[in-house]
C-alpha positions in Angstrom: 91.4 92.1 96.8 87.6 92.3 96.5 87.8 96.2 96.5 90.4 96.0 93.7 88.2 93.7 91.7 85.3 96.1 92.1 87.5 99.0 90.9 88.6 96.8 87.9 85.0 96.1 86.9 84.1 99.8 87.4 86.9 100.8 85.1 85.8 98.3 82.4 82.2 99.6 82.6 83.4 103.3 82.3 85.6 102.3 79.3 82.8 100.5 77.6 80.3 103.3 77.9 82.8 106.0 77.1 84.1 104.1 74.1 80.6 103.6 72.7 79.9 107.3 73.0 83.3 108.1 71.4 82.8 105.8 68.4 79.3 107.2 67.8 80.6 110.8 67.9 83.6 110.0 65.7 81.5 108.3 63.1 79.1 111.3 62.9 82.0 113.7 62.6 83.3 111.6 59.7 80.0 112.2 57.9 79.9 115.8 58.8 83.4 116.5 57.5 83.0 114.0 54.6 86.2 112.2 55.6 86.6 108.4 55.4 85.9 106.5 58.6 89.4 104.9 58.0 91.0 108.3 58.4 88.9 109.2 61.4 89.6 105.9 62.9 93.4 106.3 62.3 93.5 109.8 63.9 90.6 110.9 66.1 89.5 107.5 67.4 93.1 106.1 67.5 94.2 109.1 69.7 91.2 108.5 72.0 91.8 104.8 72.4 95.5 105.4 72.9 94.9 107.7 75.9 95.1 104.8 78.5 98.5 103.9 77.2 99.6 107.5 77.4 98.2 107.8 80.9 100.0 104.7 82.1 103.2 105.7 80.4 103.2 109.2 82.0 102.4 107.8 85.5 105.1 105.1 85.0 107.7 107.8 84.1 106.7 110.0 87.0 107.3 106.9 89.3 110.7 106.3 87.7 109.6 103.1 86.0 110.4 103.3 82.2 110.2 99.5 82.0 106.5 99.6 82.6 106.0 102.5 80.2 108.0 100.8 77.4 106.6 97.4 78.1 103.0 98.8 78.0 103.2 100.4 74.6 105.1 97.5 73.0 102.8 95.0 74.6 99.8 97.0 73.6 100.9 97.0 69.9 101.3 93.2 70.0 97.9 92.9 71.7 96.2 95.1 69.1 97.4 92.9 66.3 97.2 89.4 67.8 94.1 90.0 70.1 92.0 93.0 69.0 92.3 92.4 65.3 91.3 88.7 65.4 88.3 89.6 67.6 87.2 91.9 64.8 87.7 89.2 62.3 85.8 86.6 64.3 83.1 88.9 65.6 81.8 90.2 62.3 84.5 89.8 59.6 86.7 92.6 58.3 86.8 93.6 54.7 90.1 95.2 53.7 90.2 98.3 51.5 92.2 98.7 48.4 94.0 102.1 48.7 94.4 103.9 52.0 94.6 100.8 54.1 97.7 99.6 52.4 99.3 103.0 52.6 98.6 103.1 56.3 100.0 99.6 56.6 103.3 100.8 55.1 103.4 103.7 57.5 102.9 101.4 60.5 105.6 99.1 59.3 108.0 102.1 59.0 107.0 103.4 62.4 107.7 99.9 63.9 111.2 99.9 62.4 112.0 103.5 63.4 110.8 102.8 67.0 113.0 99.7 67.2 116.1 101.4 65.9 115.6 104.5 68.2 114.9 102.5 71.4 117.6 99.9 70.7 120.5 102.1 69.5 119.7 105.8 69.7 117.6 106.3 72.8 117.8 110.0 73.7 115.6 113.1 74.2 116.4 114.1 70.6 115.1 110.8 69.4 112.0 111.5 71.5 111.4 114.8 69.8 111.8 113.2 66.3 109.2 110.5 67.2 106.7 113.1 68.4 107.4 115.1 65.2 106.7 112.0 63.1 103.4 111.5 65.0 102.4 115.1 64.0 103.4 114.4 60.4 101.4 111.2 60.4 98.3 113.1 61.5 98.8 115.8 58.8 99.3 113.1 56.1 96.2 111.2 57.2 94.1 114.4 56.9 95.5 115.1 53.5 94.6 111.6 52.4 91.1 112.1 53.8 90.6 115.3 51.8 91.9 113.6 48.6 89.7 110.6 49.2 86.6 112.8 49.6 87.0 113.7 45.9 88.1 110.3 44.6 87.7 106.8 46.1 85.2 107.9 48.9 83.2 110.2 46.5 80.4 107.6 45.9 80.1 106.8 49.6 79.5 110.4 50.6 77.2 111.1 47.6 75.1 108.1 48.7 74.8 109.4 52.3 72.7 112.4 52.9 74.7 115.4 54.1 74.0 115.6 57.8 73.6 118.9 59.7 76.1 119.8 62.4 74.9 119.1 65.9 76.7 120.8 68.7 76.1 117.9 71.1 78.2 115.6 69.0 81.2 117.9 69.5 80.4 118.1 73.2 80.2 114.3 73.7 83.5 113.7 72.0 85.8 115.4 74.6 83.5 114.1 77.5 83.9 110.6 76.2 87.7 111.0 76.0 87.7 112.0 79.7 85.7 108.9 80.4 88.2 106.7 78.5 91.1 108.3 80.5 89.3 107.6 83.8 88.2 104.1 82.9 91.7 103.3 81.6 93.3 104.6 84.8 91.0 102.7 87.1 91.4 99.5 85.1 95.2 99.7 84.8 95.7 100.7 88.4 93.6 97.8 89.7 95.4 95.4 87.3 98.8 96.6 88.6 97.6 96.2 92.2 96.5 92.6 91.6 99.6 91.8 89.6 102.1 93.2 92.0 100.9 90.7 94.6 102.1 87.9 92.2 105.7 89.2 92.3 106.2 89.7 88.5 108.4 92.6 87.3 106.6 95.7 86.1 108.2 95.3 82.7 106.6 91.9 82.3 103.3 93.3 83.6 103.6 96.0 81.0 103.9 93.4 78.3 101.0 91.3 79.5 98.3 92.4 82.0 98.7 96.2 81.6 99.0 96.1 77.8 95.8 94.0 77.6 94.0 96.3 80.0 95.0 99.4 78.0 93.9 97.6 74.8 90.3 97.3 76.1 89.2 100.6 74.4 90.5 99.2 71.0 88.6 95.9 71.7 85.4 97.8 72.6 85.8 100.1 69.6 86.3 97.0 67.3 83.2 95.3 68.6 81.0 98.4 68.5 82.3 99.4 65.0 81.7 95.9 63.7 78.1 96.1 65.0 77.7 99.4 63.0 79.3 97.8 59.9 82.3 100.2 60.0 85.1 97.9 58.9 87.2 100.9 57.9 86.9 102.4 61.4 88.2 99.1 62.9 91.3 98.9 60.7 92.0 102.6 60.9 91.8 102.6 64.7 94.0 99.5 64.9 96.8 101.0 62.7 96.4 104.5 64.0 96.6 103.4 67.7 99.8 101.4 67.0 101.4 104.4 65.2 100.5 106.8 68.0 101.7 104.3 70.6 105.1 104.2 68.9 105.6 107.7 67.7 103.7 109.9 70.2 103.9 107.8 73.5 107.3 106.3 72.5 108.5 109.9 71.9 107.3 111.0 75.3 109.1 108.1 77.0 112.4 108.9 75.3 111.9 112.6 76.0 111.7 112.2 79.8 113.2 108.8 80.6 116.0 106.4 79.5 115.0 103.4 77.4 114.5 100.2 79.3 116.3 97.0 78.2 113.9 94.9 76.2 114.5 91.1 75.7 115.2 89.6 72.2 111.9 87.6 72.4 109.9 90.7 73.2 111.5 92.6 70.3 111.0 89.7 68.0 107.3 89.4 68.9 106.8 93.1 68.4 108.4 93.2 65.0 106.9 90.0 63.6 103.4 91.0 64.7 103.7 94.2 62.6 104.8 92.2 59.6 101.9 89.8 60.1 99.4 92.7 60.0 101.3 94.2 56.9 100.9 90.8 55.1 97.2 90.4 55.9 96.1 93.8 54.7 98.0 93.3 51.4 97.0 89.6 50.9 93.3 90.3 51.6 93.3 93.6 49.6 89.7 94.2 48.5 88.5 91.1 50.3 87.2 89.9 53.7 89.7 88.2 56.0 88.9 84.6 56.6 88.0 83.6 60.1 90.8 81.0 60.1 93.3 83.9 60.1 91.6 85.3 63.2 91.9 81.9 65.0 95.6 81.6 64.0 96.3 85.2 65.4 94.6 84.3 68.7 96.7 81.1 68.9 99.9 83.2 68.3 98.8 85.5 71.1 98.3 82.6 73.5 101.8 81.3 72.6 103.2 84.8 73.2 101.6 85.0 76.6 102.8 81.5 77.5 106.4 82.2 76.6 107.0 85.7 77.7 107.3 84.7 81.4 109.8 81.9 80.5 112.1 83.4 77.8 
């Protein structure tokens, strides 16, 4: 057990360092390309912080355990909204944008509904291909919005910032940090699974709880680091983008190579209601900072979720 705990701590340290390098590189690239941090957060950073979920899902499928794979991505989406998001709210406060944030919120809500329908009623390799295709379309659309924003709502921001010169080391650090995130995520998740398996819980339940929290660590680290740098848009973009890629990209991979695992009504309810909560918050606080009370309520809901999932 002591060796497993050491591996767990090593994984967290690797995740922390790699995520810090990744966020710094992604922020600089956003300035180089003159694209909003929200868009960079929803695409480049979101893909990077979703790599642990992808790694876990692929290994779970190879081991013939689709329950762990499905539970991991659904649980990660719940943890991103009810754990990661309130951490950002309580740590430094999050100011919600007025244009792209709401559009991204609608896309996440649509992705949530599509994922539910496909996994519940139309699980098949064809559905997997469609989900992966939607992930590609999401990326293209985000890039188009970033180009449009450069000439419109983000124009003043980029005019204020001095145009930075390209530095090759930034583009070298980005893939290296991604590798670090993968290694850290694998070490963390593997150790969590080893510890948890000794308790006798099913891998599906572990996917919804311990594994999903472990694979959400990059999002947590990204949130804290971005808040320290004053990048609210990076926080929100990463949160929404990570959830969309979890559902469309990783969900598509699961359906492409494995059958859908049966998910309980409570788990589906928690998954869908959390998406609607995020949708409500980014519209209700449009152009304003989210109150810390909302963060406390979200953490309370996450505690209730963890308490009930083992029972219901």
